[in-house]
Every structure is written in structure tokens, then in C-alpha cells.
N, CA, C and O of each residue as an XYZ file, in Angstrom:
384
protein
N     112.589    111.246     58.990
C     111.510    111.597     58.087
C     111.012    110.343     57.405
O     111.803    109.489     57.006
N     109.715    110.230     57.271
C     109.115    109.033     56.681
C     108.963    109.135     55.167
O     108.437    108.213     54.544
N     109.403    110.213     54.571
C     109.300    110.414     53.130
C     110.671    110.221     52.496
O     111.653    110.805     52.955
N     110.746    109.414     51.453
C     111.999    109.184     50.738
C     111.836    109.716     49.319
O     111.135    109.106     48.511
N     112.479    110.854     49.000
C     112.368    111.415     47.654
C     113.033    110.504     46.619
O     113.967    109.769     46.937
N     112.549    110.558     45.398
C     113.093    109.753     44.314
C     114.060    110.561     43.461
O     114.011    111.791     43.458
N     114.918    109.888     42.752
C     115.941    110.419     41.834
C     116.602    111.673     42.384
O     117.226    111.606     43.443
N     116.493    112.829     41.703
C     117.228    114.021     42.122
C     116.349    115.025     42.865
O     116.579    116.232     42.789
N     115.338    114.522     43.586
C     114.468    115.391     44.377
C     115.001    115.523     45.803
O     115.636    114.611     46.332
N     114.726    116.686     46.415
C     115.094    116.921     47.806
C     113.897    117.505     48.547
O     113.049    118.171     47.951
N     113.838    117.251     49.847
C     112.812    117.824     50.721
C     113.501    118.861     51.591
O     114.507    118.571     52.238
N     112.949    120.086     51.604
C     113.574    121.209     52.300
C     112.611    121.780     53.336
O     111.431    121.978     53.047
N     113.111    122.043     54.536
C     112.362    122.780     55.562
C     112.819    124.222     55.449
O     113.959    124.555     55.776
N     111.919    125.071     54.984
C     112.245    126.473     54.725
C     112.406    127.239     56.027
O     111.620    127.058     56.956
N     113.439    128.110     56.103
C     113.663    128.938     57.289
C     112.709    130.120     57.272
O     112.389    130.655     56.211
N     112.258    130.525     58.447
C     111.376    131.681     58.595
C     112.223    132.945     58.685
O     113.373    132.909     59.122
N     111.635    134.060     58.264
C     112.287    135.367     58.365
C     112.365    135.757     59.839
O     111.415    135.534     60.589
N     113.483    136.332     60.254
C     113.650    136.765     61.641
C     112.698    137.917     61.943
O     112.513    138.804     61.110
N     112.093    137.910     63.130
C     111.190    138.997     63.516
C     111.827    139.928     64.539
O     111.239    140.949     64.896
N     113.031    139.588     65.018
C     113.757    140.437     65.956
C     115.182    140.621     65.469
O     115.778    139.707     64.899
N     115.721    141.801     65.695
C     117.124    142.044     65.370
C     117.982    141.541     66.529
O     117.456    141.160     67.574
N     119.291    141.541     66.346
C     120.201    141.091     67.403
C     120.093    141.970     68.647
O     120.319    141.504     69.763
N     119.746    143.248     68.450
C     119.621    144.159     69.592
C     118.246    144.095     70.253
O     118.016    144.783     71.247
N     117.317    143.275     69.718
C     116.014    143.092     70.350
C     114.876    143.872     69.738
O     113.747    143.780     70.220
N     115.135    144.647     68.680
C     114.058    145.391     68.025
C     113.145    144.433     67.272
O     113.620    143.521     66.596
N     111.850    144.634     67.384
C     110.883    143.789     66.693
C     110.616    144.385     65.319
O     110.280    145.562     65.197
N     110.768    143.564     64.288
C     110.549    144.008     62.920
C     109.099    143.751     62.532
O     108.558    142.677     62.794
N     108.476    144.745     61.906
C     107.083    144.602     61.476
C     107.059    144.137     60.025
O     107.671    144.763     59.159
N     106.353    143.036     59.758
C     106.219    142.497     58.409
C     104.749    142.358     58.097
O     103.926    142.117     58.980
N     104.440    142.514     56.843
C     103.076    142.243     56.394
C     102.997    140.771     56.050
O     103.620    140.321     55.089
N     102.240    140.023     56.823
C     102.126    138.585     56.567
C     103.370    137.853     57.013
O     104.274    138.441     57.608
N     103.408    136.593     56.727
C     104.525    135.742     57.089
C     105.511    135.687     55.939
O     105.217    135.112     54.891
N     106.678    136.279     56.129
C     107.691    136.263     55.079
C     108.640    135.101     55.320
O     108.923    134.747     56.464
N     109.127    134.513     54.242
C     110.039    133.388     54.333
C     111.345    133.747     53.639
O     111.365    134.494     52.660
N     112.419    133.206     54.160
C     113.714    133.353     53.507
C     113.795    132.340     52.378
O     113.064    131.350     52.364
N     114.673    132.588     51.450
C     114.896    131.650     50.357
C     116.076    130.755     50.691
O     116.978    130.537     49.882
N     116.033    130.249     51.911
C     117.013    129.276     52.354
C     116.330    128.290     53.288
O     115.279    128.576     53.862
N     116.945    127.134     53.426
C     116.374    126.118     54.287
C     117.335    124.960     54.455
O     118.426    124.941     53.886
N     116.901    123.988     55.255
C     117.716    122.803     55.528
C     117.142    121.607     54.783
O     115.931    121.390     54.766
N     118.027    120.840     54.173
C     117.597    119.631     53.466
C     117.280    118.559     54.495
O     118.125    118.195     55.312
N     116.041    118.054     54.445
C     115.580    117.041     55.385
C     115.728    115.627     54.818
O     115.903    114.670     55.572
N     115.657    115.496     53.480
C     115.791    114.186     52.832
C     116.225    114.389     51.386
O     115.870    115.386     50.759
N     116.993    113.441     50.862
C     117.502    113.494     49.479
C     117.224    112.187     48.759
O     117.181    111.117     49.367
N     117.035    112.297     47.442
C     116.965    111.109     46.602
C     118.364    110.574     46.353
O     119.332    111.073     46.926
N     118.475    109.561     45.502
C     119.774    108.930     45.236
C     120.585    109.652     44.174
O     121.811    109.538     44.158
N     119.928    110.395     43.283
C     120.620    111.134     42.232
C     119.871    111.053     40.917
O     118.931    110.272     40.764
N     120.300    111.870     39.975
C     119.645    111.944     38.666
C     119.945    110.691     37.842
O     121.095    110.267     37.730
N     118.907    110.117     37.277
C     119.082    108.963     36.396
C     119.238    109.480     34.977
O     118.329    110.107     34.433
N     120.391    109.216     34.380
C     120.684    109.697     33.026
C     120.036    108.793     31.987
O     119.550    107.710     32.312
N     120.032    109.246     30.729
C     119.413    108.485     29.632
C     120.043    107.117     29.431
O     119.361    106.172     29.035
N     121.353    107.001     29.704
C     122.024    105.712     29.521
C     121.846    104.783     30.725
O     122.410    103.689     30.748
N     121.067    105.209     31.723
C     120.766    104.363     32.869
C     121.683    104.541     34.068
O     121.412    103.988     35.134
N     122.762    105.300     33.919
C     123.652    105.536     35.058
C     123.042    106.591     35.982
O     122.176    107.367     35.578
N     123.505    106.600     37.213
C     123.004    107.557     38.201
C     124.102    108.562     38.527
O     125.214    108.189     38.898
N     123.766    109.856     38.381
C     124.703    110.915     38.778
C     124.427    111.221     40.246
O     123.323    111.652     40.580
N     125.410    111.007     41.138
C     125.193    111.232     42.575
C     124.822    112.688     42.874
O     125.162    113.597     42.118
N     124.126    112.885     43.979
C     123.718    114.223     44.411
C     124.928    115.020     44.885
O     125.864    114.465     45.461
N     124.897    116.326     44.637
C     125.948    117.227     45.120
C     125.621    117.752     46.516
O     126.488    118.312     47.187
N     124.371    117.575     46.957
C     123.938    118.017     48.284
C     123.586    116.782     49.118
O     123.427    115.680     48.592
N     123.467    116.994     50.433
C     123.133    115.873     51.316
C     122.199    116.355     52.413
O     122.039    117.556     52.627
N     121.589    115.411     53.100
C     120.710    115.720     54.216
C     121.479    116.519     55.263
O     122.604    116.166     55.620
N     120.870    117.594     55.752
C     121.506    118.450     56.753
C     122.127    119.704     56.178
O     122.398    120.645     56.925
N     122.365    119.753     54.857
C     122.926    120.954     54.228
C     121.929    122.104     54.326
O     120.722    121.903     54.190
N     122.447    123.322     54.566
C     121.639    124.535     54.517
C     121.868    125.147     53.139
O     123.005    125.426     52.760
N     120.785    125.355     52.390
C     120.892    125.753     50.993
C     120.174    127.065     50.722
O     119.314    127.491     51.493
N     120.542    127.698     49.612
C     119.817    128.833     49.044
C     119.098    128.337     47.804
O     119.621    127.501     47.068
N     117.886    128.857     47.571
C     117.116    128.465     46.393
C     116.329    129.657     45.892
O     116.170    130.646     46.608
N     115.834    129.570     44.664
C     115.084    130.654     44.048
C     113.721    130.865     44.689
O     113.183    129.974     45.346
N     113.172    132.061     44.486
C     111.897    132.452     45.088
C     110.754    131.521     44.717
O     109.906    131.225     45.559
N     110.715    131.057     43.485
C     109.603    130.228     43.021
C     109.985    128.757     42.889
O     109.345    128.017     42.142
N     111.010    128.329     43.600
C     111.466    126.940     43.538
C     110.597    126.046     44.400
O     110.137    126.445     45.470
N     110.381    124.841     43.924
C     109.750    123.813     44.736
C     108.238    123.844     44.798
O     107.585    124.807     44.396
N     107.712    122.755     45.317
C     106.278    122.563     45.520
C     106.040    122.398     47.010
O     106.640    121.520     47.632
N     105.171    123.228     47.604
C     104.886    123.144     49.038
C     103.973    121.965     49.330
O     103.079    121.644     48.547
N     104.213    121.320     50.475
C     103.329    120.266     50.954
C     103.462    120.158     52.468
O     104.440    120.628     53.050
N     102.478    119.539     53.096
C     102.506    119.320     54.539
C     102.616    117.832     54.820
O     101.992    117.007     54.152
N     103.427    117.506     55.828
C     103.598    116.132     56.265
C     103.712    116.147     57.779
O     104.573    116.829     58.336
N     102.851    115.402     58.437
C     102.856    115.311     59.897
C     102.792    116.694     60.553
O     103.454    116.934     61.563
N     101.992    117.605     59.978
C     101.787    118.931     60.547
C     102.867    119.950     60.240
O     102.750    121.103     60.656
N     103.915    119.566     59.526
C     105.007    120.476     59.168
C     104.923    120.821     57.684
O     104.507    119.993     56.874
N     105.316    122.043     57.329
C     105.327    122.462     55.925
C     106.729    122.296     55.354
O     107.716    122.694     55.972
N     106.801    121.701     54.162
C     108.073    121.446     53.482
C     107.976    121.885     52.028
O     106.893    122.180     51.522
N     109.123    121.923     51.370
C     109.209    122.141     49.931
C     109.852    120.913     49.301
O     110.836    120.390     49.824
N     109.304    120.450     48.181
C     109.921    119.385     47.385
C     110.448    120.074     46.130
O     109.702    120.763     45.435
N     111.731    119.888     45.843
C     112.320    120.514     44.657
C     113.378    119.612     44.059
O     113.811    118.637     44.673
N     113.782    119.954     42.858
C     114.866    119.249     42.188
C     116.200    119.825     42.649
O     116.274    120.978     43.074
N     117.237    119.027     42.564
C     118.567    119.485     42.957
C     119.000    120.697     42.133
O     119.723    121.558     42.636
N     118.575    120.772     40.895
C     118.984    121.893     40.026
C     118.390    123.235     40.478
O     118.848    124.283     40.023
N     117.373    123.226     41.370
C     116.804    124.469     41.911
C     117.668    125.079     43.006
O     117.441    126.218     43.414
N     118.666    124.324     43.488
C     119.554    124.815     44.539
C     120.565    125.776     43.927
O     121.245    125.447     42.955
N     120.655    126.975     44.514
C     121.606    127.995     44.050
C     122.980    127.758     44.676
O     124.006    127.916     44.015
N     122.991    127.379     45.948
C     124.263    127.142     46.634
C     124.049    126.546     48.008
O     122.934    126.518     48.528
N     125.145    126.066     48.589
C     125.149    125.483     49.925
C     125.865    126.457     50.849
O     126.946    126.951     50.526
N     125.253    126.733     52.008
C     125.862    127.636     52.987
C     126.710    126.799     53.931
O     126.199    125.910     54.612
N     128.024    127.089     53.969
C     128.936    126.365     54.872
C     128.748    126.864     56.286
O     128.570    128.059     56.522
N     128.790    125.937     57.224
C     128.607    126.292     58.647
C     129.904    126.655     59.283
O     129.940    126.980     60.470
């Protein structure tokens, strides 16, 4: 990725809602629904505290995360849609 987030910001590629079940049934949705989870594509170095020290990030590139419905700012880069959010918007990390 050609974008390097600053401080405690992360770039997330949001996962799309599944349109088929495991048995092959097609689910009908109104519009394009998105899950509130995604993969971290890029991370900043960490939060800069008032005393000038840096608190390292608890997440890393490649982590699959859960986040709130209204978290982040959408943007497009090289034809792909991403979310930019703060580390504090992450609810949890999904272990693989």
C-alpha cells in the first residue's frame, strides 16, 4: 500500500456481507450491506502522548478486526474503498 497512516491511525479494507449461505442459498439484501469487520492494510507507529513518548499500537497489519457501525472515514485509493480510523475505534481482533 502506498499510504502510510500517521500516529494511531489504521487503514482497513472492510469485508463485504456474504450473499450465499454454505449450502448455496442466495440471500436477498436491499443494497450493498457491509460487515463491521475488516483487515488492517496499514498502521501508524502509535499514539503520541502529551509528554512526547509513543504508545505502540496494539494491532498490526494483517489483523482482522471488529469495529463500530459508524467508525472511520471512507476513502478510495487506486480504485479500492478503504476506511481510515483511529486504533481506539477497534472493538477487538479476530484470531485466525
